C-alpha positions in Angstrom: 0.0 0.2 0.1 1.5 3.5 -0.3 1.3 5.8 1.9 -0.7 8.8 2.8 0.7 11.8 5.2 -2.3 12.6 7.5 -2.9 16.2 9.2 -0.6 15.7 12.1 1.6 16.6 9.7 4.0 20.2 10.7 5.0 21.0 6.9 8.6 20.6 8.0 9.7 18.8 4.6 11.7 16.1 6.2 9.8 13.0 4.9 10.3 15.0 1.1 14.6 14.4 1.0 14.3 10.7 2.2 12.4 9.5 -0.7 13.9 7.5 -3.4 10.7 7.9 -5.7 10.4 11.5 -5.4 6.8 11.2 -4.5 6.4 13.8 -2.0 5.6 16.8 -2.9 4.4 20.1 -0.8 0.5 20.5 -0.5 -1.5 23.6 -0.4 -1.5 22.8 3.5 0.9 19.8 4.1 2.8 17.5 2.2 1.4 14.8 0.1 2.4 11.5 -1.2 1.7 11.2 -5.0 0.4 6.9 -4.8 1.5 6.2 -8.4 5.2 7.0 -7.6 5.1 5.5 -4.2 7.2 1.8 -3.1 7.0 2.3 0.5 10.7 2.4 -0.2 10.8 -1.7 -1.4 14.1 -1.9 -3.2 16.2 0.7 -1.6 15.2 0.8 2.5 14.4 -1.7 4.9 11.9 0.3 6.3 9.8 3.0 5.0 12.2 5.9 4.8 9.2 8.9 4.9 8.1 7.2 8.1 11.3 6.8 10.2 12.1 10.5 9.8 8.5 12.5 10.5 9.1 13.6 14.1 5.0 13.8 14.7 4.5 10.4 12.7 2.3 11.7 9.8 3.6 9.2 7.2 1.2 6.3 7.8 -0.4 3.3 5.5 -3.1 4.3 3.0 -6.0 1.5 4.3 -7.4 2.3 0.9 -4.4 1.6 -1.0 -3.2 -1.7 -0.2 -0.4 -3.1 -2.2 1.9 -6.4 -2.0 5.5 -6.2 -1.9 5.8 -7.9 -5.7 3.8 -5.0 -6.8 5.6 -2.1 -5.4 9.0 -3.5 -6.7 7.7 -3.5 -10.2 6.7 0.3 -9.8 10.4 0.8 -8.3 11.6 -1.1 -11.4 9.5 1.2 -13.5 10.5 4.4 -12.0 13.7 3.4 -12.1 14.7 1.9 -15.2 18.3 2.6 -15.3 19.4 1.2 -11.8 21.4 -1.5 -13.0 21.9 -2.4 -9.1 18.5 -2.5 -8.5 17.9 -4.8 -11.2 20.9 -7.0 -9.6 19.0 -7.0 -6.6 15.5 -7.5 -7.8 16.8 -10.7 -9.7 18.8 -12.1 -6.9 15.6 -11.8 -4.9 17.5 -9.8 -2.4 16.5 -6.2 -2.0 15.7 -4.0 0.8 12.0 -4.5 2.1 10.2 -3.3 5.2 8.1 -6.9 4.4 11.2 -8.7 5.1 12.6 -7.0 8.0 11.4 -8.6 11.3 
């Protein structure tokens, strides 16, 4: 599932810098996450980076947009077609994912 930024957002911008997919942007009142670009950091980090850096825990799962790890890694590959390192990790089934962290 992609993430959303809820009304707790204080518009600090910490999340925007961390996103490997440039899915986060400043909205009218709070930051927003584009669900077409969000991969929940699958392929890049063992945790959801925006959630990890948010000082008020405003980056939360979007209950209306649930996706599997397979769907998210496919999107990561589509968003980063020239990332040979990512491709190698996916081919080896050895890429970072919060789905795999315990």
